[in-house]
C-alpha positions in Angstrom: 12.4 -36.7 -76.2 13.4 -33.5 -78.2 16.3 -31.1 -76.7 13.7 -28.6 -75.9 11.9 -30.8 -73.7 15.3 -32.1 -72.2 16.1 -28.6 -71.4 12.9 -27.7 -69.7 13.2 -30.6 -67.6 16.9 -29.9 -66.4 15.9 -26.4 -65.9 13.0 -27.2 -63.4 15.2 -29.8 -61.4 18.0 -27.0 -61.2 14.8 -24.6 -59.8 13.8 -27.1 -57.6 17.1 -28.1 -56.1 17.8 -24.3 -55.5 14.4 -24.0 -53.8 15.3 -26.8 -51.5 18.7 -25.5 -50.5 17.2 -22.0 -49.7 14.4 -23.5 -47.7 17.0 -25.8 -45.8 19.3 -22.8 -45.0 16.2 -20.7 -43.7 15.1 -23.6 -41.1 18.7 -24.2 -40.1 19.2 -20.3 -39.3 15.8 -20.5 -37.4 16.6 -23.6 -35.4 20.3 -22.5 -35.0 19.6 -19.0 -33.6 21.7 -17.7 -31.4 20.5 -17.7 -27.3 21.4 -13.9 -27.4 18.8 -12.9 -30.0 16.2 -10.0 -29.2 14.2 -13.0 -27.7 14.2 -13.9 -23.6 13.1 -16.4 -21.5 10.3 -15.3 -19.0 8.2 -17.2 -16.6 4.4 -16.9 -16.9 1.5 -18.7 -14.8 -0.3 -21.2 -17.0 -3.5 -21.2 -14.5 -4.8 -18.3 -12.1 -2.8 -18.4 -8.9 -4.6 -17.2 -6.0 -3.1 -14.5 -3.5 -1.3 -16.3 -0.7 -1.0 -19.7 -2.7 2.2 -21.5 -3.0 3.4 -21.8 -6.5 3.9 -25.2 -8.1 5.7 -26.7 -11.2 2.5 -27.2 -13.2 1.2 -23.7 -12.6 3.9 -22.1 -14.5 6.0 -22.4 -17.8 8.8 -20.7 -19.9 8.1 -18.8 -22.6 10.2 -16.6 -25.0 9.5 -12.7 -25.3 10.9 -9.7 -27.1 13.6 -8.1 -24.2 12.2 -4.7 -24.6 8.7 -5.7 -23.2 10.1 -7.9 -20.1 10.1 -6.5 -16.7 13.4 -6.3 -15.1 12.7 -8.1 -12.1 10.9 -11.2 -14.3 11.9 -14.7 -13.8 13.7 -16.8 -16.6 13.3 -20.3 -15.2 10.5 -22.2 -13.4 12.8 -23.6 -10.4 13.6 -20.2 -9.3 9.8 -19.5 -8.4 8.6 -23.0 -7.6 7.8 -23.0 -4.0 7.7 -19.2 -3.4 4.3 -17.8 -2.3 2.1 -15.4 -4.3 1.5 -12.0 -2.7 -0.6 -11.0 -5.4 -3.7 -12.7 -7.3 -2.3 -13.5 -10.9 -4.0 -14.7 -13.8 -3.4 -17.0 -16.6 -0.6 -15.6 -18.9 0.8 -13.0 -16.2 4.4 -12.8 -16.2 5.8 -13.8 -12.4 7.9 -10.9 -10.7 10.0 -10.9 -7.8 8.0 -8.0 -6.5 4.8 -10.2 -6.6 6.4 -13.3 -4.8 7.8 -14.1 -1.2 10.3 -16.6 -0.2 8.6 -19.5 1.9 11.3 -20.0 4.6 9.0 -22.3 7.1 6.3 -21.8 9.6 2.6 -20.7 8.1 2.3 -19.0 4.8 0.9 -16.1 6.4 4.3 -15.3 7.6 5.5 -15.3 4.4 3.1 -12.8 3.3 4.2 -10.3 5.9 6.6 -7.3 4.6 9.9 -7.5 6.4 9.3 -3.8 8.2 5.5 -4.9 9.2 3.4 -6.9 11.4 0.2 -8.7 11.4 -2.5 -8.1 13.8 -6.0 -9.9 14.1 -9.0 -7.8 14.7 -12.4 -9.6 16.0 -15.2 -8.8 13.7 -18.8 -9.5 13.2 -21.3 -8.9 10.2 -20.9 -5.0 10.5 -17.1 -4.5 11.2 -16.3 -6.8 8.8 -18.2 -4.9 6.3 -21.0 -7.6 5.9 -18.6 -10.2 4.9 -17.3 -8.8 2.0 -13.6 -8.5 3.2 -11.2 -10.8 1.4 -7.5 -11.3 1.3 -5.6 -8.4 -0.3 -8.3 -6.2 -0.1 -7.4 -2.4 1.6 -9.3 -0.9 4.8 -9.3 2.1 6.7 -10.1 1.4 10.6 -12.3 4.0 12.6 -12.3 4.0 16.3 -15.3 5.2 18.4 -15.7 6.1 22.0 -17.8 7.6 24.4 -17.5 11.5 25.6 -16.7 10.7 29.2 -20.0 10.3 31.2 -22.1 12.1 28.5 -24.2 10.1 26.1 -22.5 11.3 23.2 -19.6 9.5 21.3 -17.0 10.7 18.5 -15.6 8.5 15.8 -12.5 9.2 13.9 -10.0 7.5 11.5 -7.0 5.9 13.2 -5.7 4.1 10.5 -5.6 4.0 6.8 -5.1 1.8 3.7 -4.0 -1.4 5.8 -3.8 -4.7 3.5 -5.9 -7.6 4.8 -3.8 -10.5 4.8 -6.4 -13.2 6.1 -10.1 -13.5 7.0 -10.4 -16.2 9.8 -7.7 -18.8 9.0 -7.6 -18.2 5.4 -5.1 -16.6 3.5 -6.1 -17.1 -0.2 -9.6 -17.5 -1.5 -11.4 -17.6 -4.8 -14.7 -16.9 -3.4 -16.4 -13.7 -4.6 -19.9 -13.9 -2.2 -19.9 -12.6 1.0 -18.7 -14.4 3.9 -19.2 -13.4 7.5 -15.9 -14.2 9.9 -15.3 -13.8 13.4 -11.7 -12.3 12.9 -9.7 -10.2 10.2 -5.9 -10.5 10.1 -4.4 -6.8 9.0 -0.7 -5.9 8.0 0.4 -2.6 9.6 3.7 -0.9 11.2 4.7 -1.3 14.7 3.3 1.9 15.3 0.5 1.4 14.0 0.0 -2.0 15.7 0.3 0.4 19.0 -2.3 2.5 17.7 -5.1 -0.4 16.9 -4.4 -1.9 19.9 -4.8 1.3 22.3 -8.3 1.7 20.3 -9.3 -1.8 20.7 -9.4 -1.5 24.5 -10.9 2.3 24.5 -14.1 1.5 22.5 -15.3 0.0 19.2 -13.6 -0.6 15.7 -15.2 -0.3 12.5 -13.4 -0.9 9.3 -14.1 0.8 5.8 -13.5 -1.2 2.5 -11.3 1.1 0.2 -11.3 1.3 -3.8 -8.2 -0.7 -4.9 -7.2 2.2 -6.9 -7.4 4.4 -4.0 -4.1 4.8 -2.2 -4.4 8.4 -1.1 -4.3 9.0 2.7 -5.9 12.2 4.3 -3.4 13.9 6.7 -4.8 15.6 9.8 -5.0 19.2 9.7 -2.5 20.9 11.8 -4.0 23.1 14.4 -2.2 26.4 14.4 -0.7 27.5 17.9 -2.5 30.3 19.6 -0.2 33.2 19.7 -0.1 34.8 23.4 -2.3 37.6 23.9 0.0 40.4 25.1 -1.0 41.6 29.0 -1.2 45.1 29.4 1.1 46.3 32.4 -0.6 48.3 34.9 -0.1 51.6 35.5 1.0 52.1 38.8 0.2 55.6 40.5 3.3 57.5 41.7 2.6 59.8 44.3 4.5 63.2 44.0 4.8 65.7 46.7 4.8 69.3 46.2 4.3 72.4 48.0 1.1 74.4 47.1 -0.9 77.2 48.7 -1.3 76.7 52.6 0.7 73.5 52.9 1.6 70.4 51.2 -0.2 68.2 48.6 0.4 64.9 46.9 -0.1 64.6 43.2 -1.3 61.2 42.0 -0.8 60.3 38.2 -2.7 57.2 37.0 -2.3 57.0 33.3 -3.2 60.4 31.9 -5.5 61.1 35.1 -3.7 63.7 37.5 -5.2 64.4 40.9 -4.0 66.6 43.8 -4.6 65.7 47.5 -3.7 67.8 50.4 -1.5 66.2 53.1 -0.7 67.0 56.9 3.2 66.9 57.2 
């Protein structure tokens, strides 16, 4: 074997060894990356989680994402979300956030879905009041009340409550159905003051629910009726008699506004 061939073989071995060392160092750097790098552990849903369902361990997993893309209220471990209740429907790949789950403290699942400052009130419905069965948990509705005007045949309707969340239909707080289902009762979430208004309206007349677009969160305000200013009452001009001496006797001068009359008087 010539010297030139030996030189080429030795050079090839050196280059191969150098490439192997570089690859080994690169892999070691990737495997031993510091946990304080630019990535952060985030819990995401592996399947669709319906509204009102308790989250199970097989429904979530942990992935690493760039820190700048992770919400502030995201979870970093699955044990922090397992057993909680989904207050919003979640799709596969959605990040689980504290604003979209609730703590299950026992009792019914529905109780965990109610906000701390609100109440749940059920309304008896039929296929008309219940918007032909298209109401599902998580929808938003307005409540209209209709009552008769005294003994007349006419009636008046007005919107008494707006943008209420549907917590449950019948006894179901979660559903994946999209077809209309006629139910007997709908449970709505509202403040204690709104609950008083609703119960009073139920006793006075008939209720109707109006389904809202989920993106429509605007509420119409009642127009303020300007108080009528009091009309000034003109002060009546009181006739003031004035006694004066006139030809051949005395007379009484009566003044009413701009009108002056003289009447003779016997003294």
